[in-house]
C-alpha positions, 0 to 999 in steps of 0.5 A: 171220774178220776181213778188214781191215788190222792195226796196233799201238797202244801205251799206257803207264800208271801204273795211273791215267793213261795215254799213247797212244804212236805207232802202228805196223804190222809185217810178220810174214811172211818173204816179199814180199807177206806170203807164207811163214812167220811170223817175229818181225817183218821190219819196221815203220813208224810212224805208220800212215797210215790211223790218222787222228785220227778212227780213233784217237778210236774206239780211245781211246773203245772200247778204251783207256779201257775197258781202263784202267778194266777194270784198275782195276775188277779191282783189277789194279795194272798199271804199264807198257806195253800192246800192243794188236793191232788190225784196222781193218775199215770204219773201225772198230777190233777187238781181236785181242790184248793183250800187256803189253810193247812189240812188236818190231820196232815198238819200233824204229820207235816209240821213235826218234820219242819225244823225251822222256827215257825215264828221266824218263817211266818214273820218272813211271810209277813215281811214278804221276804220268804225268799230268805228262808231255806226249809230245814226238813227232818228226813225221817217220815212222820205218821199220824193216827187219830183217836176218835170217839165211839160212834163218830162220825155219827152220834157219839158221847162226850165226857169220857175220861182219857187215860195213859197220855202221860205214858206216851214218850216216843210220839207227839200228842195233839189234843183236839176234842178234849176238855180239862175238868177237875184235873182230868182230861175228858173227851169233848168231840169226835176226833179226840187226839192225834198221835204222831211218831217219826222214824226212818220210813213211814212203816216204821213211823206207823209201827211206833205210833201204834205202839204209843196209841196202845198206851192211851184209852178211853171208853169207846175209843176207836182208830184205824189200824191200817193207815198207809195200807195203800202205799 
């Protein structure tokens, strides 16, 4: 059993070179204080305040470089994202899991902070020229709040009319479990949409995100009101 605090590190590789993308931390449990059932993710923040340069240096030397070198040694020609789930214990990183994809809802907090043209970046990945890319990051923090259907992650109803999306002006709206029917946007899944805001730090970004969340409504709408509580 590992007792620490978790975070996600994302790496983009062309098989030879790699870029370390902004860190993020997500919140899986349905209830405040990380209680209740696991979900696909109820929110996220980026960057992770405790993942400072000294910690990330350890991550790079102990985890990222050995991972990339291991793929080469195994002759696995992998190009794309590597999601490394870590837990921080006494200032040391330990790997919990790997995925060959981005995370959700971490993606909604990470990608808005990348100013580069992503098509150009991905093209460089395909050409194995990722070493020519310099990441241009928004120094602001991002915070994402997921709006879910009532009853999720267990039984929930679909087809609820979503109101207020057009009122959101100071955040990004990422639709997920929705559908368009007769000119109306309806719920069509458990995790309905993610709201992402950016500001000077994650607390201000969360404040902004929650302000925008309050403009949206649908029957049974639920969301966690304590994203970032343990930071």
